[in-house]
N, C-alpha and C positions, 0 to 999 in steps of 0.2 A: 299530887295526892297519892298516897300509897294504895296499891290495889288490894282488894280483899283476897286473902289467901289463908283460909282456916287450916288448922292442923288435923290430920286424920289420926284419931286415937286408936281405932281398931278397924281393920279392913283386910280384904283378901282379893287378889287378882286371880281369876280362874281362866286358865289358858286352855282352850279346847282345840283338838285336831280330830277331824272326822274322815274316815276312810270307808270304802266299800270292799268287802272281802268275798262276796259271792251272792247269788240270787236269793238264798234263804239260809237260815240257821235253825237247827233244832236246839232250842235254848235249854231244855231239860238235859239232853245228852251233853251239851257243851258244859253245863255246870258240873257234871260228874267228871269231866276230863280236865278240869282246872284245879291245880293244887292250892292256889291262893284263896284268900277269903272271898266268898261269893254270896250273893243274895238276889232274890227275885222280889224287889220291893216296889210298892206303889209310890205315886207322887206324895212327898211329905207335905201335906197341906198345912200352911201356916194360918190360913184364913178360912172362914166358913165357905165351903164349896160343896157342890153336889157329888154324890158317890160315883156318878157315871162319868165325871170328868177324870179320865184315867187312861193309862196305856192298856192296849189289848193286843197281845199279851204283855205282861210285865217284862221289861228288858232285864238282862242278866248284868248285874253290877259286880265287877271284880276289882278288889283293892290289892295293889301290889306295891312292893318297896323297890325304889329305883335310886340310882345315884343322883344327888342334887345337881341341878343345872344352874350355872351362873349367867345372869342377865344384867350386865352393868354392875351396879352395886347391890343388886337384889339376887336372892337365891331361892330356888323352888324347894318345897318341902319334900321329904323322901317318899311320902305316900302318894301314889298316883292312882286315880280311879279310871277304870276302863268300863264302858257300857256297851253291851252287845245287843243289837236289836234283831228281831226275827227276820226282818227283810234284808239282812246282810250288811248292815252298817255297824261300824265300831267307832266309838268316840273315846278319845284319851284326854284326860283333864289333869293339868298341873295346877298347883296352888303356890302363890307367892304372898306372904304376909305383907300388909301395908301399914305404914305409919309415917308421920312427918307431914310437911306441907303438901296441900292438895296439888299445887303447881308441879310437883315432882312427878305426878302420874303421867303428865304429857310426855316426859322423857322416857318413862318406862313403856308407855304405849307405843312410842316410836321404835324402841328397841325390840319389842315383841312382834312388830309387824314383819311378816315374812322372815322370822327368826330361823336361820338354817340349822343351828344346833338343836333347838327344840324339835324342829320338823324331823330331822334325822333320828333323834332319840325316840320320838313318838312312833315313827315307822318301824323302828327296831322292836319296840314293845308290841306293836300289832303283829309283826312277823312271828315273835315268840308265842303270842297268844294263839295265832292261827295254827301254828305247829301243834299246839296242845289240843285244839278243838277241831282239827281238820276233818275227822270222821263225821262230825255233825254239821259240816258246811257243804252245801251243794256247789260243786265246781269251784273249790276254793282258789282265790287269786286276789291279791291286793291291787286295786285299780290305780292307775296313774293319777286320777283325780283325788283331791283332798280339799277340805275346807278348814280354815282356822278362824277362831273367834275368841274374843276376850271379854269377860264380864268382870268389871270392877265393882265389887260390893263394898260399900262404906257402911260399916255397922255403927260407928260413932265418931263424931267430930268433937273438938274441944269447945265448940260454940253451938248452942242449941239453935236449930233452924238454919244451919249453915247452908244446906242445899238450896233453900229459897233465896238466900242472899247471893249465892254464887251465880244463879241464873239471872238475878237482877243486876248485880254489880260486876260480874266477871264472866259473861257468857262466852267470850272468845276463849278463855282458858278451858272452860268445860268442853267446848267444841274441839279444841286441840287434843284433848284426851280421847274423845270419841273418834276423831279422824286420824289419830296417830301422826300428827303433824304439828310440830312446835312452831312452824313458820306460818300457820294458817292465820289469815287476817281478814279475808273477804267477808263482808257482812252477809252476802247471799249464802256463802258456805256455812257460816255460823248459824244462820236461821234454819238452813236445811238440816244441819247436824242435830239441832235441838228440836226439830219439828215433831218427833214422835215421843210423846210423854204419856205414861200410864201410871195412875196412882190408885191406891185402895182407900187410904185415909189421908189425914192432913199432915202426917209426919213421914210418909214414905213417898218415893218417886222413882220411877224407872225410865231412863232415857235409852232408846234403842236406835242404833245406827248400823250401817252395813259393815263396819270394821270392828266395833265393840259396843258394849252397853255399859251404862252407869246405873247401879242400883243403890239407892240410898235407903237402906232398910236393915235393921239388926237381924231379922230372920227372913231369908229369901230363898230357901232351898227349892220351893215350888216354882218360883220365878226363874231360877237358873235351869230347872228341869225343862221348862217350856222353851226357853231360849236355846238350850242345847238341842232339843228335838227339832226346832225350826232350822237350825244349822245343819243337822243331819239330813233333814228333808231336802234342803237345798242341794246338798251333795248328791243325794240319790237321784233327784230330778235331773241334775246336770249330767250325771253318769248315764242314766237311761236315755236322755236326749242324745248324747254322744253315740251310744250304741245304735239307736234308731237311725242316726245320720249314716253310719257305716253300712247298716243293713239296706237302707234305701238306695245307696249308691251301688251296692253289689247286685241287688235284685232288679234295679232299673237297667243295669247293663245286661242282666240275664234275659230281659225281654227282647233285646236285639240279637241275641245269639241264635244261630241257625246250625245246630249240630248236624253232622254228616250221617245220613242213614236214619231210617225210621226208628230202629231200636235206640239209637243215640238220642233221638228227639224225645221219645217217650220216657226213657230212664232218667235223662237229665231233668226233664220237666217235672217228673214225679218227685225226684229228690228235692228240687227247689221248692215245690209246693209243700212238701213235708217240713222243710226248714222254715219256710215262712209261717206255716201254721203253728209250729212249735214256738217260734219267736213271738208271734202275735199273742199266744196264750200266756207265755212267760212274762212278756212285757205288760200285758193287761193286769195279770195277777200282782206283779210287783208294784205297778202304779196304784192299784187299789189298796194294797197292803201299806204302802207309804202314806197314802192319804187317810187311811182309816186307823192307823196305829194309835192315834190320840183322839179320843172321843170328845168332840167339841159341841156341847149342847148347853143352852142357857146363855145368859148374859152376865156371867160372873167375871171377876177380875182376871183370872187366868185365860179365859176365852177372849176377852178384850186384848190382853197382852199378846196372845198368839196371833190374832188378826192383824195387830199393828206390826208385829215382827214379820209376818208373811207378806204384808204390804211393802215393808222396807226391803225385804229380800227379793221382791218381785216373783214370789212363788206362783202367783196366778198366771203370769206370762209364761213361766216354764210349763205349767199345767196345760195351757192352751197349745204351746208348741208341741208337746208330746201327744196330745189328743189329735192334733192335725197330722202328725207323722204316722200315728197308728191308723188313721183313716186312709192316708196315702198308701200305707202298706197293705191295707185291706183292698184298695183299688188295684194295686199291682197283683195281688193274689187272684182277684177276680179275673183280671185280664189274662194272666197266665193259665188259669183254669179254663177259661173260655177258649184260648188258643189251643190248648191241649185237647179239649173236647172236639174242636173243629178238625184238628189234625187226625184224631182217631176216626171221626166220622168219614173224612175223606179217604182214609186208609181202608175202611170197611167198604166204602163205595167202589174203590178200585178193585178190591178182592171180588166183590159181586160182579163187576164188569168182566174181570178176568175169567171167573167161573162161567159166566154166560158165554163168553167168547170160546172157551174150551168146549162147552156143551154144543155150540153151533158147529165148531170145526171138526169135532170127533167123528161124526158120521161120514164126512168126506174122507177123513184119514182112513177109517175102517174100510170104506168102499174102494179105496185105491189099492188095497191089499188083495 
């Protein structure tokens, strides 16, 4: 029996690369420093949604022209969209028009997975952007971390209701697209890949996995915006978690240090306390900015989509890990502060003892003359 394989009449693959470029960005100043087309636009709602479901503040969207990139028999469009968030994240998105048999998307998905050419090109675009907006970025530097994600949006099939038939008759093919693996056959993997499904009506469906997403919907700019943000959030949480790992290692070692001399003890300890205090504040502010950039209130479609994407990306686990490390950092700060206070108290006690001793000895010294 021939497997069901409908033709895609109209579709686009959106390939996203996310980077961290610094702790924060002044978006207004950044917009003035970019020569390309820019806008500070809200989420383009395709469905009825509350006004408060929105980014705060609006990210800066920059549309630039770039040389087309070849991926197998597919080619990217020359227009590349770059989105800059105020908490220091930058997202670069390429587009590849889709048409032909749905089964061909599994091959494209596999080619896009860890695609070195697109990765290098996206990093070059971020470097060029950072050069232009550098004055508006706090401590500008592109992190070694990145996240890539693909959203396959199918706007129209040649067969009405094809996405429902695909899930019923060819679930393995759908899972191969989501997992970027043409050899995927395991029933458990297929079930897991297809487990996160969100829909608004009877004719649309979004499947979210950790490698890519499939969106069966003719108008889904808002869906893509939420998935893009979830990917950026994952990047920033990973980046912050890594920073805290390094900080904990440094400051844990500092607890065991015993500088020579009292001046060394006090100056080194004061410096470390200032460093830890600054890191605590910056990390806490960044953590809150990441989690509060998108206002999630109500039980609307986009809120449900975000919750499912966050669950798929294990954002809650990253949240818990960061909170735990911030608490550990606070504990180290308290211990160092307590040790410094104790050392200063002991120092003052010795001064008092020495002064008393001098006062006792001085009459005998004077009497001997």
